[in-house]
GUKOLBA-141895 format. One record per residue (C-alpha): y, z, x; residue in one letter. Coordinates in steps of 0.25 Angstrom, whole numbers, plus 2048, in hexadecimal, padded with zeros to 3 digits. Last residue first. Layout:
<sites>
YZXA...
</sites>
This chain:
<sites>
51029BE41P51029FE34E5192AEE33G5212A6E28P51A29AE22L51928BE2AP521282E23P51C27AE14A526275E0FS52B26FE1AA51F265E1AP519264E29P51A258E33R51324DE36R516240E3CA513243E4AA513236E4ES50C234E59A4FF23DE58Q500238E47E4FF22AE4CY4F422CE58A4ED236E4DY4EE22BE40A4E821FE4AL4DD226E52R4DC22DE42L4DA21EE3CL4D1219E4AT4C5225E47P4C7221E36E4C1216E39D4B6215E2CY4BC208E27L4C7202E2FK4D420BE2CG4E020EE25V4ED214E2DL4F621CE20E504220E24I50B22EE1EG517230E18V51E23FE18P52B243E11I536249E1AG542243E15E54523AE21G535235E1FT52923AE25F51F236E2DG51422CE30A50A236E2CP4FB233E2EV4F222CE21S4E5228E26I4DC21BE1FA4D0218E1DP4CA20DE17L4C220AE0BG4CE1FDE02A4D2207DF7Q4D4213E00S4DB20CE0DA4E3205E04I4E720FDF8L4EE217E03T4FA20DE00N500217DF7T50A212DEEP50721ADE2F50620FDD6T4F6214DD3L4FA223DD4T507221DCAT515223DD1W523223DCAR51D22EDBFG528237DBEA521242DC0Y51D23BDCFL52D238DD2D52F246DD2S523248DD9R52A240DE3L521235DEAP51A235DF7P52122BE01L52021CDFBV515215E01Q50A21DE04V50021DE10D509216E16P504209E1DY4F9207E2BL4EE200E2DL4E2203E38A4DC1FEE46D4E11EEE40L4DB1E3E4AR4E51DDE42Y4DA1D5E39V4CF1DFE3AG4D91E8E35M4DE1DEE29V4D01DBE27N4CD1EAE24L4D81EAE18I4D11DEE13T4C31E3E13R4C91EFE0DQ4CE1E9E02F4C11E1DFFR4B91EDDFEE4C21F2DF4R4C41E6DEDA4B41E6DECT4B71F2DE3L4C41EDDDAR4BB1E1DD6K4AE1EADD2Y4BA1F2DC7Y4C01E6DC3D4BA1E7DB5P4BB1F8DB4E4AE1FDDAEE4A7200DBBE4B1209DBEP4AA212DB2N4B021BDACA4BD213DACP4CB216DABG4D2222DA3R4D022EDADA4D3225DB7I4E0224DB2D4E5230DB0A4E1234DBBF4EA22ADC2L4F522EDB9D4F623BDC1L503240DBBL4FB24ADAFP4F3253DBAH4E6252DB2F4DE25DDA9R4E3252D9DN4D7254D92T4D6245D93S4D8244DA2Y4D024FDA6L4C4248D9DE4C523CDA2E4C4241DB0I4B4245DABT4AC253DAER4B825CDACV4B326CDB0P4A9268DBDA49E26EDBCG494263DBBP49A25DDC6R49324EDC7A49B249DBDA4A824EDC2L4A6244DCEF4A0237DC5A4AF23ADBDN4B6239DC8I4B022DDCDD4B0225DBFH4BD229DBDR4C3223DCAS4BD217DCAQ4C420FDC3A4D2213DC3L4D3217DD1Y4CC209DD5L4D7203DDFS4D21F7DE7T4D91EEDDET4E71F3DDFV4E61F5DEDI4DE1E8DF0F4EC1E1DE8D4F51E7DEFL4F11E7DFFL4EB1D7DFDD4EB1D3E09P4EF1E0E13I4F81DDE1DE4FD1E0E29V50A1E3E2DP50E1E9E39D4FF1E9E42I5051F6E49L5001F8E59E4FD204E5AA50320EE67G50A219E63A516212E64E510208E58S50C213E51L51921EE4FT521210E4BT51620DE40L51821CE3BA529217E3DR52720EE34D51E218E2AV52821FE29V532216E26E52820FE1BN52721CE13V53721EE10K53820EE0BR52C210E03S53421CDFDD540217DFCA53A209DF7D5401FBDFBS5391FDE08D52B1F8E01S520203E02G5141FEE0DF5061FBE0AA50D1E9E0DQ5101EFE1CR5031F2E21V5041F5E2EV4F81F2E37G4F41FBE42I4EF1F6E4FR4EC204E59A4EE200E67G4F220EE6AR4F1217E5CL4E6220E63G4EF225E6ED4EF235E6AE4E0233E67V4DA239E5AL4CD230E58S4C323AE5ES4C8245E52T4BE23CE49Y4B3241E4ET4A523DE51E4AA232E4EP4A522BE3FI4A021DE3FH49E21AE31A495216E2AC48D224E29L499229E25A49B21CE1AA48E223E14V49A22DE0ET49A226E01Y48E22BDFDP494239DFAD489245DFAA480240E05P48E242E0FD49223AE1CY49C240E26G4AB243E26V4B024FE24L4B2257E30V4B424DE39D4BD247E31L4C5254E2FL4C6255E40I4CC246E3DA4D824AE34T4DC256E3CD4DE24DE48R4E6247E3EV4EE24FE3BT4F6257E2FR4E8256E27T4E424FE1BM4D424BE1BP4CC242E14G4C3241E07A4C0234E03T4BF22CDF6D4BF21FDF5Q4B221BDF0F4B2226DE5V4C0221DE0V4C422EDDBL4BC23ADDFP4B9249DDFS4B624FDEBL4A7256DEEG4A224ADF4A4AE243DFAR4A6242E0BS4AE23BE15I4AA22EE1BL4A7228E0FG4B6220E0DT4BC21EE18S4C6228E1DV4D022DE16R4D9233E1FL4E923CE1CG4F0241E28V4FD24AE22L50A248E1FS50B24CE12N50E241E08F505236E14S4F9240E12A4FB241E04P4FA233E02V4EE232E0DR4E323DE08I4E4237DF8S4E6227DFCG4DE221DF0G4D1229DF1T4D6235DFDD4D1242DFDE4D724DE05G4D3257E0FI4DC262E14G4DF266E22V4E7274E29A4EA27AE1BG4F827CE14L4FF276E1FN50926EE15A50425FE18A4F6266E16V4F926BE08G50125FE05A4F6253E08G4EA25FE03T4F2261DF6G4F2254DF4S4E624DDF7S4EA243DEBS4F3241DEEG501242DF4G50A24CDF7P51524ADECD52424CDEER52E257DEAD528261DF6L52D254DFFA52325BE0EY51A264E05P517259DFBN514260DEDK508264DE6T507262DD8E4FD267DCFG4ED270DD5G4E526DDC9A4ED261DBFS4F125BDCDS4FD251DD1F4FE24EDE1A50223FDDFF4F8237DE3W4F0237DD8S4E2237DD3T4DA243DDCA4D1248DD1F4DF251DCCD4E924FDD7P4E7256DE3L4E8267DE7N4E426BDF3T4D6275DF6K4D827FDFEA4D7286E0CL4C7280E0EI4C4287E1BI4C027BE27A4B127FE2FG4AB271E30A4A1277E26A4AC276E1CR4B326BE1EL4A5264E1DK4A126CE0FK4B126AE0BV4AE25BE0DI4A025BE05T4A725EDF8A4A326FDF7D499270DEBD498277DDDT4A6275DDAP4AF27FDD3L4B9279DC9Y4C3282DC4E4D0279DC5K4C726FDC2F4CE269DB5A4DD26BDBDI4D725DDC3S4DA25EDD3G4CE25EDD6F4CC26BDD3T4C4271DDET4C027EDDBP4BC288DE6M4B028CDEFD4A727CDEAK4B1278DF0T4B4267DEBE4BE25FDF0A4C8258DE7Q4D1264DEBD4D5260DF7K4D1268E02L4DC270E0CL4D4275E18V4D4281E20P4CF27EE2FI4C728AE32G4BE281E37H4BF273E37L4B626DE41P4AD277E40G4A9287E43S4B328AE4DL4AB293E59E4AE2A0E5EG4A12A3E56T4A22B1E4EE4B32B0E4FQ4B22A1E49F4A92A7E3ES4B12B1E3CR4BE2A9E39D4B529FE31L4B02A9E28A4BF2AFE26D4C42A1E24A4B929DE18E4BD2ACE11D4CC2A7E13L4C929BE0AV4C02A3E00R4CC2A1DF6P4CD292DF8N4DA28DDF6V4DB286DEBT4E627BDE6I4EE278DF0I4FA270DF4A503274DECN50E273DF3I51727FDEEE52127FDF7P52128BDF7G517293DF0K50828DDEDK507280DF8D512288E01Y511295E03A503298DFFD4FE28EE04I504292E13R4FD2A0E11A4EF29AE0CI4F0291E19Y4F429DE21R4EA2A6E1CE4E029AE1FV4E4299E2FL4E42AAE2EE4D62A8E29R4D129EE32C4D52A7E40T4E12A3E48L4E42A7E57E4D62A8E59R4D629EE63S4CC295E5CR4D4299E4FL4DF291E54A4DA286E5BA4D2283E4FH4DF284E47I4E527AE52R4DC270E52D4D9270E42I4EA26EE40T4F5276E3FT50126EE39E50727EE33E4FD288E38L50228AE47H4F928FE52F4FF293E5EP4FC28AE69Q4F428CE74A4EA293E6BS4E92A0E70M
</sites>
């Protein structure tokens, strides 16, 4: 038997593998228990609505892995039997891929996305495809294909987007780990709102082949997990060059470690220099922002007590101007989505404007409508090249701040406000491009960033902090995040999805 009894809630890759090796658990039993939770909490009970499609062959895949282990006595790979929640932005040839769009409910791709192939080769089981707004065009969880996803910590609040289903599902323990996609913050916003770890890698370290785009030079897939170690284990599987995605030449240039888990040391904050970007905090005059700031300030105390040297504050020159100038969603996204659809002869719709003109999108997706009305060719925009070159200056400006202060990372809240009430979203309080998320900074500057749980407000609402690093310096971000996680123990599961009766 394993040293401790296996508990499904908040389990990790390592704990699952220990239970499999000790014969305390089989892959089938593990999958069956997750399916029971999906039935109890996603489709019934709180009706979180994180899942679009449960893999219809998932038990057969689990049985095959069990047979392999029984015959060989060895796990088939670093993710053997790990049930993964996959954002339904990634193509899977054996189950529909909706991209969040009702027009694609029956669309069956001809091939798996590269990351899906890598996950399966490592022994992972794609347990389910998760909900997202149509073509990942919102911070908020409204989908014409899958409906609205709820935040499991506060069912009247939004779980964040666009990786909304993955965030809510992993937080509610509907799967072991998750995969999201991040263009402007679509991994880190739901990670922050759901008390998760979410990593945006330097663009190109992980292949995007087979994932619908939004801004092709910002898009990246990435892990969404309950622990930093699980994020590092997933990175070992996902990172690497892929000829199908020319941007992954970045993986040939980066110094990728033999394993990202080697960065995970408990005293990793000792002597680290972290710059606190106070200009990215919301105003204390706003009740929501004040609550966020209180949680973040407690996290800063934890960081300092764990040995980090905080340089507080540091300032990024012209930050707001850079965020506005380097925003290319309205200019770029129509072109990139249309190019993706045009390359798929079996796609039921060939352009985003066709979806818009026939009202086949969720009516609360304001950015989707703006993109569909945008230029067919980004170069038609008179200031397009000015915006492109501003991105390089933005990156250089941030890296220069890090150089001047000899920083290992910058820090600020992922989002300046709490997860919004769904009633406020219905009333139009926020639009996608006016929502005060700081995740745009790293995305539009082309830098890696990790979100980790900072803690909870007095009402039990999660808040995340974001650490931004230098290009290709994911190991440092993981080291800092892991040490903070060990010192803070800030994550806890949501009360809306407790262990099922009889679930050990």
